[in-house]
C-alpha distance (Angstrom), angle and dihedral (degrees) to the residues before:
residue distance angle dihedral
X1 . . .
X2 3.77 . .
X3 3.83 89.3 .
X4 3.78 90.6 54.4
X5 3.78 92.5 50.8
X6 3.80 91.9 46.6
X7 3.82 90.4 47.9
X8 3.81 91.7 49.5
X9 3.80 91.2 50.7
X10 3.78 91.6 50.4
X11 3.77 91.6 48.2
X12 3.87 91.1 50.7
X13 3.82 91.0 47.9
X14 3.74 92.7 49.1
X15 3.85 90.6 48.2
X16 3.85 91.3 49.7
X17 3.75 93.0 48.8
X18 3.80 91.9 48.7
X19 3.84 91.6 51.3
X20 3.81 91.0 48.4
X21 3.82 90.8 50.9
X22 3.80 92.4 49.1
X23 3.78 91.7 51.3
X24 3.80 93.1 47.9
X25 3.86 91.6 46.1
X26 3.83 91.3 50.7
X27 3.83 91.7 47.9
X28 3.76 91.8 51.3
X29 3.79 95.8 46.5
X30 3.82 97.5 52.7
X31 3.86 113.3 103.3
X32 3.70 125.1 -109.0
X33 3.79 126.8 -125.4
X34 3.81 116.5 -116.3
X35 3.83 119.8 -168.2
X36 3.79 129.7 -149.4
X37 3.75 125.9 -165.4
X38 3.80 124.5 168.4
X39 3.81 87.9 -147.8
X40 3.79 90.7 63.5
X41 3.83 96.7 -114.7
X42 3.80 95.5 120.0
X43 3.79 139.5 53.4
X44 3.81 93.2 -74.4
X45 3.80 139.5 11.5
X46 3.88 95.5 -149.5
X47 3.81 126.8 56.5
X48 3.85 91.8 -143.0
X49 3.85 91.5 54.9
X50 3.81 88.9 54.3
X51 3.80 92.7 49.3
X52 3.87 90.7 47.3
X53 3.82 92.5 58.8
X54 3.85 96.3 36.3
X55 3.79 124.3 103.2
X56 3.82 127.2 -146.1
X57 3.75 110.4 -73.8
X58 3.82 96.2 29.9
X59 3.81 124.6 129.1
X60 3.79 119.8 -135.4
X61 3.84 113.7 -157.7
X62 3.83 112.5 -161.9
X63 3.78 114.4 -161.9
X64 3.77 128.1 -146.4
X65 3.81 115.0 -61.1
X66 3.76 145.4 80.9
X67 3.86 116.3 -77.8
X68 3.75 113.3 -162.6
X69 3.78 101.9 -156.7
X70 3.77 146.7 100.0
X71 3.78 109.4 -116.3
X72 3.81 129.5 -154.1
X73 3.81 112.5 -164.5
X74 3.83 101.9 -158.6
X75 3.80 97.7 157.1
X76 3.81 133.2 67.1
X77 3.82 98.9 -102.1
X78 3.78 139.1 137.6
X79 3.82 108.9 -116.3
X80 3.82 108.8 -162.4
X81 3.79 125.3 -178.4
X82 3.83 127.0 -159.4
X83 3.85 91.6 -113.6
X84 3.78 135.8 -37.8
X85 3.80 92.6 -99.9
X86 3.77 98.8 39.1
X87 3.79 101.9 45.2
X88 3.83 115.1 56.4
X89 3.79 131.3 -177.9
X90 3.79 108.5 -163.2
X91 3.78 116.1 -168.3
X92 3.88 91.7 -160.3
X93 3.83 92.1 -130.3
X94 3.76 94.1 -63.3
X95 3.82 121.3 121.2
X96 3.83 118.6 -68.1
X97 3.85 117.9 -2.8
X98 3.86 89.2 -153.3
X99 3.81 125.1 14.9
X100 3.79 117.3 -173.5
X101 3.81 113.6 -159.8
X102 3.85 100.4 156.8
X103 3.81 123.8 84.4
X104 3.83 121.9 -118.6
X105 3.82 97.2 27.4
X106 3.78 119.0 157.4
X107 3.83 115.7 -156.4
X108 3.79 124.7 177.4
X109 3.77 147.4 154.7
X110 3.86 102.5 27.3
X111 3.71 137.3 126.5
X112 3.89 107.9 -137.3
X113 3.81 120.6 -166.1
X114 3.74 143.2 143.8
X115 3.83 104.5 55.2
X116 3.78 117.0 162.1
X117 3.82 123.4 -92.4
X118 3.79 91.8 -83.7
X119 3.80 98.3 23.2
X120 3.78 133.2 99.4
X121 3.74 134.1 -124.7
X122 3.77 87.3 -132.3
X123 3.85 119.7 10.6
X124 3.78 115.0 -170.2
X125 3.81 117.2 -159.8
X126 3.76 99.3 163.7
X127 3.76 144.4 60.1
X128 3.88 139.8 -93.6
X129 3.80 96.6 17.3
X130 3.80 126.3 153.5
X131 3.80 115.8 -146.2
X132 3.80 114.5 178.8
X133 3.82 144.3 154.5
X134 3.79 95.4 15.4
X135 3.75 130.2 137.1
X136 3.79 115.1 -143.0
X137 3.78 115.6 -172.5
X138 3.83 140.1 154.5
X139 3.85 93.7 23.6
X140 3.76 132.1 121.5
X141 3.78 88.1 -120.2
X142 3.81 118.9 14.4
X143 3.87 93.5 -153.8
X144 3.79 123.2 -5.6
X145 3.83 130.6 -174.6
X146 3.75 125.2 -162.3
X147 3.80 127.4 169.9
X148 3.80 87.9 -0.8
X149 3.78 135.5 129.3
X150 3.79 139.5 178.7
X151 3.82 93.2 23.9
X152 3.80 119.9 151.9
X153 3.82 115.0 -144.5
X154 3.81 110.0 -179.0
X155 3.80 138.4 161.8
X156 3.78 96.1 -0.7
X157 3.77 125.1 145.4
X158 3.80 117.9 -141.7
X159 3.75 116.0 -178.9
X160 3.79 137.9 151.3
X161 3.85 91.6 22.2
X162 3.83 124.4 122.7
X163 3.86 86.8 -120.9
X164 3.83 121.6 15.4
X165 3.73 99.8 -156.0
X166 3.82 117.6 1.6
């Protein structure tokens, strides 16, 4: 009888420890939110700086403004603008404004313009990405995909580009 009680207590203790470890592991693996504001009132002023310090699973929130930079998204992150007319990434006429090389990237709510003469507003060179609610204008290619599969491109507007989606 004493053995059964001892065995039951050990089993309950093991179960409780397992549940605690699962909760702690889940809390530590969830991504953090990183903010970007060109006025300097957030974690970073540049989108690329936020991407550089991010980890897979993080969300990068980009507030209203114009960001003059060419971005390489090489981590599995969610990149969320403050609205496709309020948050602009301008490539300054050099190459791709946004290049996505990591798999499982989510990108939404940006205005993308100013790629180079052979560049793209958004160039996707990876798999399983979700690109939605963006406005790509005044680029050579609005959105281009190469060596990509299982990407979802929805509710984007591509106008005044040489190619809309290529």
